N, C-alpha and C positions, 0 to 999 in steps of 0.2 A: 132680085132672084142669085142664091147663089148655089149653084148644081156645078160640078166638074163635068156635066156629061153637055155637049155643046147644043143637042141637039134638044134637051129640056131646054135647056136656056131660049132658045131661037123663041120654040113653040110658046112658053110660057111670055116671053116679052110680046110676041105678037099680038097673045090672047088678051093680055093687059092691055095694051096701046089698042084694040079691035073696041075695048068698053070703053073707054077713052080714059086710062090712066096712062099715067107719065109712067116708063120703067128704066130701071137699071136692071143690067144681067150679064154678072160676073161670074168667070172659073174657081174663086179661089177666098177663105175667110179671109185671107190679109187682104185682097182686092176690098173685099165686103168691109173693115174695118178703115181702110182707107176712105171708101166715099162717105163712109159714116162722119166721119171728123169733120169732113167736108159740109154736108147734107144732112138733111131729114126728111124719114122715110116714113110714110104712112104705115107700111108693113112689112118686116122680111120674110122672106119664103128662103129655107134654107134644109137642103142636100145635107142628111146626117153622115154618111160614110164618103168620103172625100178626099186625098190623099193629102200630107201636113195636115195641117190643121180639119178636124174632122166638126159637124154642126156644132154638138154638144159645146164644143169648145170658144168655140165662134158665137154661142148661145152667151155665155160666158162672161165673154168681152165686150159684147153689148150690151148686156144688163150691168157690166161696173160705168161703159159709157154713157148711155141712154137707159135709167132701170126703166123707164115707162111706155119704152118699144116695142111694139106688138113684132111677135115674131112667131112663126111657123112652120115646125118639121115636116121633111116632106121625106120619104124613105120607101124603098119595098124591104127593107129588114126590120126583124123586132128586136130589141132589145132589152139588157139585165135591169134588176127590178132600183137598182144605184143610179141608173140612168132615169129614170122616170119623174123624178124628180123635176128635172129640168123639161121634160113634158109638160109636168100639171102648173109649171109656173109658167109656161108660154100659152100659144094659143091652141096649141096640140098637136096633133100629125095628121098628116094625111101619107094613106099606105100608097105610093109607086104600084101597080099604075093605078090611079084616081081619075074618079070621072069630073068632067069641069062644073058637073051642077057642084059636089061638094066643093070644089073651089069656090065656087057661086057663093053657096053657104056661109062662108067664111068675110068672103069680099062687102056680101053688104052688110054682115055688121061690124064691118072695119070702117066701112065708107056708104054709110046709109045714102039713100037715093039714088044710088049706083044702076 
């Protein structure tokens, strides 16, 4: 997961680990891309509004590196129409604050048998 808010990263990482999933949590898009060059990930959760590289840029770079990578945006903001193409190419957007049941629906689709 990629989020500039440490509390969100910690909460989600702990939740994933409770579910039995290995999780990495980073604060920036650059850190995400560096990890992606070394490891495979079943799913990337990424905040959209972050300093430096925003989530849309992270998504576009991930698509270049790994076009089949499953990617889910998380954000508390709405976005202009021209950004919605990224949302359509991804698994979608969870609006903050989101309920863990909504996240679970995505996780069970990505990781059957979870």
